[in-house]
C-alpha positions, 0 to 999 in steps of 0.5 A, a space after each residue: 581476525 579469529 575464525 569464530 568472528 569471521 564465521 559468525 559475521 558470514 553466518 549472520 549475513 546469510 541469516 539476514 538474507 534468509 530472513 529477507 527472502 522470507 519477508 520478500 516471498 511473504 509480501 509477494 504472496 500477500 500482495 498477490 492475494 490482495 490484487 486478486 481480491 481487488 480485481 474480483 471485487 472491482 469487476 463484480 461491482 462494476 458489472 452491478 453498478 453499470 447494470 443498474 438502470 440509474 444512479 439512484 437505483 445503484 445506491 441500493 447495491 448492498 454487500 459490495 467490497 473493493 476499492 471501486 465500491 468504497 469510492 462509490 460509497 463515499 460518492 453516494 454519502 456525499 450526494 446524500 449529505 448535500 441533498 437539497 443543498 448543504 445546511 452546514 456553513 464551514 470551510 468544507 462546504 464553501 465549495 459547490 456540490 460538484 467540487 465537494 464530490 470530486 474532493 471526497 472521491 479523490 481523498 478516498 482514492 488516495 486512501 486506496 492508493 496508500 493501501 495498494 502501495 503498502 509493503 512495496 517500499 520493503 520490497 524495493 529496499 530488499 531488492 536494492 540492498 540484498 546484493 550489497 549485504 551478500 557482497 559484504 559477507 563475501 568480502 569479510 569471508 575472503 578476508 578471513 580466508 586470506 588471513 588463515 592462508 597467511 597463517 598457514 603459509 600455504 596457498 594451495 588450491 586445497 587451502 584456498 578453495 574451501 574458505 573462499 568458496 563458502 564466502 562466495 555463497 553469500 553473494 549468490 544468496 544476496 542476488 537470489 534474494 534481490 531478484 524476486 524482490 525487484 521483479 515483485 516490486 515492478 510487477 505490483 507497481 504495474 498492477 497498482 497503475 492499472 487499478 489506479 487508472 480504473 478508479 480514476 476513470 470510475 470517479 470521473 464517470 461517477 461525477 458525470 452521472 451525478 451531474 446528470 442527476 443534478 447531484 441529488 440522491 434522496 435520503 429516504 432511498 439511501 442504502 445503509 452503507 452510504 448512510 453509515 459512511 455519512 455518519 462516519 464522515 460527520 463523526 470524523 469532523 466532530 472529533 477533529 473539531 473537538 481535538 482542535 478545541 482541546 488542544 487550544 485550551 491546553 495551550 491557553 492553560 500552559 500560557 
């Protein structure tokens, strides 16, 4: 085992751990800013929503951001779509208005959950494998050091301490990378649970408020965001049907 190969492997291990550390702290910073923005927007929207005199007037809350506002936007769009009874006859509208509203709210909440959980798998992976990557570098470095000792024929402290000490640095770096990743992962998992519980409670309360208004929101008084969301839902359905039709035609042509 050459000194150059041993040095390259140990250096490569250290560089990998340094890159993992950069990724870890970048994700921690990004997720921290994301949760700070989410907390601010949810709190701001919640104050305005519950300060509205009725659910009908809450439709006019404009320029709202954050998960809670997007969940409410989907809810308003669904109520507008089913205002006076849905005229379309498809599988999605075989449910009653309450079931459709609940389904749409849950779908949006799952999208918000996916956004909240993005990047956490990377933190979990770095936290799990970094100590083992560092240990690999240490073991390889010690193997090289022992090989050099056997070649030199001397096992004095001056010969052993330097190479083995350098190899042990890889383990220390691996642990130093893993600890922030694990702590960050656990912290953001806890924050996600708090946000999810807030959205779950909000969705339940929204359904109850809609029930009190008989699931009716007048189209003429709908806010632009809700109308845009309704258009988005309709466009998505049309595109899905078109894609399915094109796929069926392609299969028939191939047959």
